[in-house]
C-alpha positions, 0 to 999 in steps of 0.5 A, spaced: 223 736 636 216 735 636 213 741 640 207 737 645 208 739 652 206 734 657 201 734 662 194 736 661 195 742 657 199 738 652 193 733 652 189 739 650 192 742 645 189 737 641 182 739 642 182 745 641 174 746 643 175 743 649 180 748 650 177 754 646 172 754 651 174 753 657 179 761 655 171 763 653 169 761 661 174 762 664 174 770 664 176 776 670 170 779 673 171 787 675 175 785 682 179 780 677 177 774 679 175 768 675 168 768 673 167 761 671 170 759 678 166 762 683 162 758 687 154 756 683 151 760 689 155 766 688 158 766 696 165 764 693 169 769 691 173 765 685 180 765 685 184 769 681 184 771 674 188 768 671 185 761 674 188 753 673 185 752 668 185 759 663 193 758 663 193 750 662 188 752 657 192 758 654 198 753 653 194 749 650 192 754 645 199 756 644 202 748 644 195 748 638 199 754 635 206 751 634 204 745 633 199 747 627 206 751 624 210 745 625 204 741 620 204 747 615 211 749 615 212 741 613 217 740 619 
């Protein structure tokens, strides 16, 4: 069985440069809010971390690891 997920995370798994940048940008601030999801003006408090994009990127990273392991394992 192929470990490729469905939806955005499944598609993003093949694009490590994308999910790595998202994981680097979408980190919590001291109040537990996502720093990248704040409004440009800083007026909004942002989404509670982990935000939707962070969770999607983390799932893409997990799927990428499974795909890589499968390729190395030869299954």
